[in-house]
Residue, then its C-alpha position, 0 to 999 in steps of 0.5 A: m500500500s502506498t503511503f504517498g508518492c511524489e510527482i513524476k519529474p523529467v530528468k537527465t540521468r547521471k548514471p544508468h537506471r532500470c526503466e520500471t516499465c520495459c526493464r531496459v537500462i536507461p544509459a547515463g545522460m538520457k531523458a527519463y522520468h523519476t518519482g519516489g515515495m513511501w510504499e509499505g513503509d519503505w522509501q522507494s524511487w523509480y525511473m521510466c525511460g522517455f520512450c515508455h513515458d512518451n508512448n504511454v506504455s504503462a498508463s498507470d506509471e507502474e512496472i508492467s509484466d512482459e505480457d503487458f508489454n507484449n500486449w502494448l507492443y501488439e496494439q501498435d501500428f508498427a506491429v503490422c507486417p511491412h509486406g502487406c500481410k492481411g489479417k493478423r499482425y505479428s506472431n507475438t514473437w519478438e525479442w530485443s536487439d543486443d543494444r535493447e534499442d530495437v524490437i525485432v518482430e516476426c510475421d505469423q503469416c509470411g515469417h518476415k522479420w523486421t526491426v522497430h526502433i524504440g531506442w533512446g533517441k538523441e539527447g541534447 
């Protein structure tokens, strides 16, 4: 049970932090969103990467499961096969790229794989 929480503030990270939504590591020097508060008697703080915040990956601003992230990913326009396959989108088979800036998805009809960039972007 939350005792209280602070507002979510945009920050530029000074060191790497884990995004509580997509579980990627936010590199130092990147845009992120930070909040904290008291939860069940313990002080906690967490970060959300700019991508998850800006794209409402988790509308509740809480950590989501892999299944929740998969469901969000499936609902996006980029989940449609670029080869024009009709009907189903991708096969719910996806993986992170090595640098975790891209999602690699596969069409369940033609087997085509494509990459969707959901990386950090360039920060000033």
